[in-house]
C-alpha positions in Angstrom: -24.9 -23.6 -27.0 -27.8 -21.3 -26.1 -30.5 -23.8 -26.2 -31.6 -23.3 -29.8 -33.1 -26.4 -31.4 -33.1 -27.4 -35.0 -36.3 -28.2 -36.9 -36.2 -31.6 -38.7 -39.3 -31.4 -40.9 -41.6 -29.0 -42.7 -40.9 -25.9 -44.7 -38.4 -24.6 -42.1 -36.5 -27.8 -41.9 -32.9 -27.2 -40.9 -33.7 -23.8 -39.2 -33.1 -23.2 -35.5 -35.6 -21.9 -33.0 -35.7 -21.0 -29.3 -38.9 -20.5 -27.2 -37.4 -17.2 -25.8 -36.4 -15.8 -29.2 -39.5 -14.2 -30.6 -39.9 -11.4 -33.1 -40.9 -8.1 -31.3 -40.5 -9.7 -27.8 -37.1 -8.3 -27.0 -37.5 -8.7 -23.3 -37.6 -12.5 -23.5 -34.0 -12.6 -24.9 -32.6 -11.6 -21.5 -33.5 -15.0 -20.2 -31.5 -16.9 -22.8 -28.4 -18.3 -21.1 -25.3 -19.8 -22.5 -24.8 -23.4 -21.6 -21.5 -25.1 -21.5 -20.5 -27.2 -24.5 -18.6 -30.4 -24.0 -17.0 -31.7 -27.2 -17.8 -35.3 -26.2 -21.6 -34.8 -25.8 -23.8 -36.5 -28.4 -26.8 -34.4 -29.4 -30.1 -35.9 -28.4 -32.5 -36.6 -31.2 -35.6 -34.5 -31.2 -39.0 -36.1 -31.7 -40.6 -34.4 -34.7 -44.0 -34.8 -33.1 -42.9 -32.3 -30.4 -41.6 -29.6 -32.8 -43.7 -26.5 -33.0 -45.8 -25.7 -36.1 -45.1 -22.0 -36.5 -47.6 -21.7 -39.3 -50.6 -22.7 -37.1 -49.7 -20.2 -34.4 -51.4 -16.8 -34.1 -49.7 -13.6 -35.1 -47.7 -11.9 -32.3 -48.0 -8.1 -32.5 -45.1 -5.9 -31.3 -45.3 -4.7 -27.7 -46.7 -1.2 -27.3 -43.7 -0.3 -25.1 -41.3 -1.1 -27.9 -38.5 1.6 -28.0 -38.9 4.3 -30.7 -35.5 3.5 -32.2 -36.7 0.0 -33.2 -39.8 1.1 -35.0 -38.1 1.6 -38.4 -37.1 -2.1 -38.4 -40.7 -3.2 -38.0 -43.0 -3.4 -41.0 -45.8 -0.8 -40.8 -48.5 -3.4 -41.0 -47.0 -5.2 -37.9 -47.0 -2.2 -35.6 -49.5 -1.7 -32.8 -50.7 1.7 -33.8 -53.9 3.0 -35.4 -53.8 3.4 -39.1 -55.9 6.6 -39.2 -58.0 5.4 -42.1 -55.1 4.5 -44.4 
């Protein structure tokens, strides 16, 4: 309905993903659009070779412009801030 795709293999088999739905990248979500759903449409089969391997991708740090009210929901070790020798 919103363009999410289901993984068919690997440790996350059965989970859904969207290229614009990334942790700490809230601004990307505004480009996710609802698509019409027709009850007669057959879902296309996804080629497992084209599925992303999330475990081989680099870590994505939070944006420095992340609103203050969201910081409590981000683990301290994932924040973009100096640790002051901790």
